Structures are given as C-alpha cells and as structure tokens.
C-alpha positions as YAML, in Angstrom:
chain: A
units: angstrom
residues:
- id: 1
  name: MET
  ca: [-13.91, 73.69, 73.45]
- id: 2
  name: ASN
  ca: [-17.04, 72.62, 71.70]
- id: 3
  name: GLY
  ca: [-15.12, 72.57, 68.41]
- id: 4
  name: ARG
  ca: [-12.47, 70.37, 69.93]
- id: 5
  name: ILE
  ca: [-15.00, 67.83, 71.20]
- id: 6
  name: LEU
  ca: [-16.71, 67.89, 67.86]
- id: 7
  name: ARG
  ca: [-13.45, 67.19, 66.03]
- id: 8
  name: ARG
  ca: [-12.60, 64.37, 68.43]
- id: 9
  name: THR
  ca: [-16.04, 62.88, 68.11]
- id: 10
  name: ALA
  ca: [-15.86, 63.15, 64.33]
- id: 11
  name: GLY
  ca: [-12.38, 61.60, 64.34]
- id: 12
  name: ILE
  ca: [-13.55, 58.71, 66.53]
- id: 13
  name: CYS
  ca: [-16.56, 58.16, 64.25]
- id: 14
  name: VAL
  ca: [-14.37, 58.16, 61.13]
- id: 15
  name: MET
  ca: [-11.94, 55.68, 62.74]
- id: 16
  name: ALA
  ca: [-14.79, 53.44, 63.86]
- id: 17
  name: GLY
  ca: [-16.30, 53.62, 60.37]
- id: 18
  name: LEU
  ca: [-12.98, 52.66, 58.75]
- id: 19
  name: LEU
  ca: [-12.54, 49.74, 61.11]
- id: 20
  name: CYS
  ca: [-16.07, 48.52, 60.44]
- id: 21
  name: ALA
  ca: [-15.68, 48.96, 56.68]
- id: 22
  name: GLY
  ca: [-12.48, 46.88, 56.71]
- id: 23
  name: GLY
  ca: [-14.28, 44.06, 58.51]
- id: 24
  name: THR
  ca: [-17.22, 44.28, 56.13]
- id: 25
  name: THR
  ca: [-14.96, 44.31, 53.08]
- id: 26
  name: ALA
  ca: [-13.12, 41.26, 54.39]
- id: 27
  name: TYR
  ca: [-16.45, 39.53, 54.90]
- id: 28
  name: LEU
  ca: [-17.66, 40.36, 51.39]
- id: 29
  name: MET
  ca: [-14.38, 39.26, 49.79]
- id: 30
  name: ASP
  ca: [-14.20, 35.85, 51.46]
- id: 31
  name: TYR
  ca: [-14.34, 32.93, 49.00]
- id: 32
  name: ASP
  ca: [-13.73, 29.21, 48.83]
- id: 33
  name: LEU
  ca: [-12.45, 27.31, 45.80]
- id: 34
  name: LYS
  ca: [-14.56, 24.35, 44.60]
- id: 35
  name: TYR
  ca: [-13.79, 22.09, 41.65]
- id: 36
  name: ASN
  ca: [-16.51, 20.91, 39.29]
- id: 37
  name: SER
  ca: [-16.65, 17.13, 39.46]
- id: 38
  name: VAL
  ca: [-18.90, 16.73, 36.41]
- id: 39
  name: ALA
  ca: [-17.23, 14.86, 33.57]
- id: 40
  name: VAL
  ca: [-18.14, 15.09, 29.90]
- id: 41
  name: GLY
  ca: [-19.45, 11.95, 28.23]
- id: 42
  name: ARG
  ca: [-19.38, 11.46, 24.52]
- id: 43
  name: ASN
  ca: [-20.87, 9.31, 21.80]
- id: 44
  name: THR
  ca: [-17.87, 8.32, 19.75]
- id: 45
  name: THR
  ca: [-19.16, 5.89, 17.17]
- id: 46
  name: GLY
  ca: [-18.01, 5.15, 13.69]
- id: 47
  name: ILE
  ca: [-18.65, 3.06, 10.61]
- id: 48
  name: ARG
  ca: [-16.42, 0.07, 9.97]
- id: 49
  name: GLU
  ca: [-16.23, -1.61, 6.58]
- id: 50
  name: GLU
  ca: [-14.43, -4.49, 4.98]
- id: 51
  name: PHE
  ca: [-14.59, -3.94, 1.25]
- id: 52
  name: PRO
  ca: [-11.86, -5.82, -0.58]
- id: 53
  name: ALA
  ca: [-11.08, -5.05, -4.21]
- id: 54
  name: PRO
  ca: [-14.44, -4.26, -5.80]
- id: 55
  name: THR
  ca: [-14.43, -7.19, -8.15]
- id: 56
  name: PRO
  ca: [-17.19, -9.78, -8.19]
- id: 57
  name: VAL
  ca: [-16.54, -12.73, -5.87]
- id: 58
  name: SER
  ca: [-19.19, -14.96, -7.41]
- id: 59
  name: GLY
  ca: [-22.35, -14.99, -9.48]
- id: 60
  name: ASP
  ca: [-22.66, -14.75, -13.21]
- id: 61
  name: GLU
  ca: [-22.25, -11.65, -15.37]
- id: 62
  name: ASN
  ca: [-25.98, -10.90, -15.06]
- id: 63
  name: GLN
  ca: [-25.90, -11.07, -11.26]
- id: 64
  name: PRO
  ca: [-22.39, -10.35, -9.97]
- id: 65
  name: GLU
  ca: [-21.89, -10.58, -6.18]
- id: 66
  name: TYR
  ca: [-19.54, -8.35, -4.21]
- id: 67
  name: GLN
  ca: [-18.22, -8.69, -0.68]
- id: 68
  name: LYS
  ca: [-18.83, -5.68, 1.58]
- id: 69
  name: THR
  ca: [-19.23, -6.02, 5.35]
- id: 70
  name: VAL
  ca: [-20.56, -3.00, 7.25]
- id: 71
  name: TRP
  ca: [-20.96, -2.48, 11.02]
- id: 72
  name: ALA
  ca: [-20.74, 0.30, 13.63]
- id: 73
  name: ALA
  ca: [-18.43, 0.52, 16.66]
- id: 74
  name: ASN
  ca: [-18.62, 2.46, 19.92]
- id: 75
  name: GLN
  ca: [-15.01, 3.63, 19.97]
- id: 76
  name: ALA
  ca: [-12.95, 4.67, 22.98]
- id: 77
  name: PRO
  ca: [-12.41, 8.44, 22.92]
- id: 78
  name: SER
  ca: [-9.43, 10.33, 24.27]
- id: 79
  name: GLU
  ca: [-8.48, 9.89, 27.94]
- id: 80
  name: SER
  ca: [-9.97, 13.24, 28.95]
- id: 81
  name: VAL
  ca: [-13.56, 12.08, 28.42]
- id: 82
  name: PHE
  ca: [-15.48, 8.88, 28.92]
- id: 83
  name: ASN
  ca: [-17.61, 7.14, 26.37]
- id: 84
  name: VAL
  ca: [-21.27, 6.48, 27.00]
- id: 85
  name: ASP
  ca: [-23.52, 3.60, 26.05]
- id: 86
  name: CYS
  ca: [-25.46, 4.35, 22.90]
- id: 87
  name: TYR
  ca: [-27.86, 3.11, 20.26]
- id: 88
  name: VAL
  ca: [-26.99, 3.35, 16.57]
- id: 89
  name: ARG
  ca: [-28.81, 3.49, 13.27]
- id: 90
  name: MET
  ca: [-27.62, 3.37, 9.67]
- id: 91
  name: SER
  ca: [-28.98, 4.36, 6.31]
- id: 92
  name: LEU
  ca: [-27.81, 3.41, 2.84]
- id: 93
  name: SER
  ca: [-27.83, 5.41, -0.35]
- id: 94
  name: TYR
  ca: [-26.61, 4.66, -3.84]
- id: 95
  name: SER
  ca: [-24.45, 6.73, -6.16]
- id: 96
  name: ASN
  ca: [-26.81, 5.84, -9.01]
- id: 97
  name: TYR
  ca: [-30.52, 5.36, -8.36]
- id: 98
  name: ASP
  ca: [-31.11, 3.15, -11.40]
- id: 99
  name: ILE
  ca: [-28.33, 0.75, -10.40]
- id: 100
  name: GLY
  ca: [-29.40, 0.95, -6.74]
- id: 101
  name: ARG
  ca: [-32.84, -0.41, -7.61]
- id: 102
  name: ALA
  ca: [-31.11, -3.56, -8.93]
- id: 103
  name: VAL
  ca: [-29.12, -4.15, -5.70]
- id: 104
  name: THR
  ca: [-29.91, -6.99, -3.32]
- id: 105
  name: LEU
  ca: [-28.12, -6.93, 0.04]
- id: 106
  name: LEU
  ca: [-26.59, -10.29, 0.99]
- id: 107
  name: GLY
  ca: [-26.25, -11.52, 4.56]
- id: 108
  name: LEU
  ca: [-28.66, -8.81, 5.76]
- id: 109
  name: ASP
  ca: [-29.04, -9.20, 9.54]
- id: 110
  name: GLN
  ca: [-32.76, -8.88, 10.18]
- id: 111
  name: THR
  ca: [-32.52, -10.20, 13.73]
- id: 112
  name: ASN
  ca: [-30.35, -7.50, 15.30]
- id: 113
  name: TRP
  ca: [-31.21, -4.74, 12.84]
- id: 114
  name: ILE
  ca: [-34.74, -3.44, 12.20]
- id: 115
  name: TYR
  ca: [-35.53, -1.54, 9.01]
- id: 116
  name: SER
  ca: [-37.96, 1.37, 9.30]
- id: 117
  name: GLN
  ca: [-39.99, 2.11, 6.16]
- id: 118
  name: LYS
  ca: [-40.94, 5.40, 7.80]
- id: 119
  name: ASP
  ca: [-37.48, 7.00, 7.72]
- id: 120
  name: GLY
  ca: [-35.28, 4.55, 5.77]
- id: 121
  name: TYR
  ca: [-32.93, 3.73, 8.67]
- id: 122
  name: TYR
  ca: [-31.75, 0.37, 9.96]
- id: 123
  name: TYR
  ca: [-31.91, 0.47, 13.79]
- id: 124
  name: TYR
  ca: [-29.61, -1.71, 15.86]
- id: 125
  name: ARG
  ca: [-31.68, -3.24, 18.67]
- id: 126
  name: LYS
  ca: [-28.94, -3.63, 21.26]
- id: 127
  name: LYS
  ca: [-27.22, -1.04, 23.42]
- id: 128
  name: LEU
  ca: [-23.52, -0.61, 22.57]
- id: 129
  name: LYS
  ca: [-21.06, -0.17, 25.42]
- id: 130
  name: GLU
  ca: [-17.59, 1.34, 24.98]
- id: 131
  name: GLY
  ca: [-15.44, -0.85, 22.76]
- id: 132
  name: GLU
  ca: [-18.36, -2.94, 21.49]
- id: 133
  name: ARG
  ca: [-19.51, -3.18, 17.90]
- id: 134
  name: THR
  ca: [-22.70, -4.14, 16.17]
- id: 135
  name: THR
  ca: [-23.19, -7.27, 14.18]
- id: 136
  name: PRO
  ca: [-22.66, -6.61, 10.46]
- id: 137
  name: LEU
  ca: [-25.66, -4.97, 8.84]
- id: 138
  name: PHE
  ca: [-24.89, -6.92, 5.67]
- id: 139
  name: THR
  ca: [-21.94, -8.87, 4.26]
- id: 140
  name: GLY
  ca: [-22.26, -8.31, 0.52]
- id: 141
  name: PHE
  ca: [-24.51, -7.34, -2.34]
- id: 142
  name: ARG
  ca: [-25.66, -8.56, -5.73]
- id: 143
  name: ILE
  ca: [-26.46, -6.42, -8.76]
- id: 144
  name: ARG
  ca: [-29.13, -7.80, -11.11]
- id: 145
  name: THR
  ca: [-27.79, -6.20, -14.31]
- id: 146
  name: GLU
  ca: [-30.77, -7.29, -16.41]
- id: 147
  name: GLN
  ca: [-32.90, -4.84, -14.36]
- id: 148
  name: ILE
  ca: [-30.64, -1.88, -15.18]
- id: 149
  name: ASP
  ca: [-31.34, 0.34, -18.16]
- id: 150
  name: PRO
  ca: [-28.54, -0.35, -20.70]
- id: 151
  name: VAL
  ca: [-27.57, 3.34, -20.57]
- id: 152
  name: TYR
  ca: [-26.37, 2.86, -16.96]
- id: 153
  name: ARG
  ca: [-24.69, -0.54, -17.20]
- id: 154
  name: ASP
  ca: [-21.29, 0.98, -17.99]
- id: 155
  name: LEU
  ca: [-21.49, 2.86, -14.65]
- id: 156
  name: ILE
  ca: [-21.52, -0.32, -12.53]
- id: 157
  name: SER
  ca: [-17.72, -0.22, -12.10]
- id: 158
  name: SER
  ca: [-17.99, 3.21, -10.40]
- id: 159
  name: PHE
  ca: [-21.18, 2.41, -8.46]
- id: 160
  name: GLU
  ca: [-21.05, 3.09, -4.69]
- id: 161
  name: ILE
  ca: [-23.13, 2.10, -1.71]
- id: 162
  name: ASN
  ca: [-22.86, 4.98, 0.75]
- id: 163
  name: VAL
  ca: [-23.32, 4.25, 4.45]
- id: 164
  name: TYR
  ca: [-24.44, 6.89, 6.93]
- id: 165
  name: GLN
  ca: [-24.51, 6.22, 10.68]
- id: 166
  name: GLU
  ca: [-25.84, 8.11, 13.73]
- id: 167
  name: SER
  ca: [-25.83, 7.37, 17.44]
- id: 168
  name: VAL
  ca: [-27.78, 8.57, 20.44]
- id: 169
  name: GLN
  ca: [-26.91, 8.19, 24.13]
- id: 170
  name: ALA
  ca: [-28.67, 5.24, 25.70]
- id: 171
  name: GLY
  ca: [-29.06, 7.02, 29.04]
- id: 172
  name: GLU
  ca: [-31.90, 5.53, 31.05]
- id: 173
  name: PHE
  ca: [-33.81, 4.33, 27.99]
- id: 174
  name: GLN
  ca: [-34.72, 0.65, 28.07]
- id: 175
  name: ASP
  ca: [-34.62, 0.05, 24.31]
- id: 176
  name: TYR
  ca: [-33.54, 1.57, 21.02]
- id: 177
  name: ASN
  ca: [-37.06, 2.63, 20.09]
- id: 178
  name: SER
  ca: [-37.64, 4.82, 23.15]
- id: 179
  name: ALA
  ca: [-34.15, 6.38, 22.87]
- id: 180
  name: TRP
  ca: [-34.63, 7.33, 19.22]
- id: 181
  name: ASN
  ca: [-38.21, 8.52, 19.79]
- id: 182
  name: TYR
  ca: [-36.93, 10.87, 22.49]
- id: 183
  name: TYR
  ca: [-34.09, 12.08, 20.27]
- id: 184
  name: LEU
  ca: [-36.45, 12.80, 17.40]
- id: 185
  name: ASN
  ca: [-39.12, 14.36, 19.69]
- id: 186
  name: PRO
  ca: [-37.33, 16.01, 22.63]
- id: 187
  name: VAL
  ca: [-39.21, 17.33, 25.65]
- id: 188
  name: GLY
  ca: [-41.19, 20.44, 24.87]
- id: 189
  name: THR
  ca: [-41.81, 19.59, 21.21]
- id: 190
  name: VAL
  ca: [-44.08, 16.58, 21.67]
...
C-alpha cells in the first residue's frame, strides 16, 4: 500500500509540475509587438553649375573672362526619408597649378560666403532647408595669361576649376561655425 500511495503522490506531483511549467512557459513566451517610430534624416546636398560653352565671354586675349556660376542645393531625397537642415562648404582646386595662380574669381559672394585661410574652404553662413539653395559662390572667372609661364599657355583650353562640396546637419547649432567646429572636433576628441 505504501508503494501505491507513493506512486499516486509522485503522479500528482508530476501533474502539478507539468501544469505549473505550462503556465510559466506561457508567461515567459508572452510578447507585444512595437514599431520603431524613429525616421532617418539625411543630408542630400549637391553642387549646381551653369557653365556654358567654355569660350571667353569678354576681356582681351591677355585676360579672357569665362562665365561659370556655382552654388549648392539642399535637395529633396526619396520619399522614404526626410531631409534635414544643413550647412555647406565648398573648396576649389585647379587642374593646373600654374594656370590656377592666374585665375581671378568674378562675382565672388563675400557676404554670404566666408573664406577660411586655415582650411581653404568657403563656408556658407546661412542654414539651408530642404529645397533651398545657396547664393552663387562666384559667377565667372578671368585668366591673366601674362602671369602664366609660356610652357602652360597652350593648356588653357583644357583648364578646369574643380568644385568640391560638403554638408553637415544643422541640428541645434545656431550658426555655421559652431556646426562645422563640432563636425571637425566631435565629442570625446576635443
């Protein structure tokens, strides 16, 4: 009889254990589905240029002038992301250093753009919102051919002014200077 009671007691304990385990398993497996409501923002900027046929528009043969208008735009990205306000900067380089030394930029906007001797960039002072564009950095250039070594004068027809542009999110920054300083010296490296 003792064996029978023991088997019953063991059976009841096993059944109680299985019932408790099922409840515990159900508790541990419970979940709720939540969707992430964070959206991705993006700097989507680009260089815009108007550079008609590269023939001189005025000036004499010693100082030909060319039309070239350069600005940046905060473009609208695809519909799946939203664009953010940003600050932009541009730098210029020349395909030939000797000819580049003889270049004078015409219509250079020194009110809205600030040139930094420190890094060679032109910084746009204003924050750009989606769809906005900067004022033109410049509207043309002149080449003073008398300042070019005669060896390089034949290369003027293939001479290029290269434009490079970067942007940084405006975020909570109050001006272009603080935004770019933070970008160049992020937290932890100052």
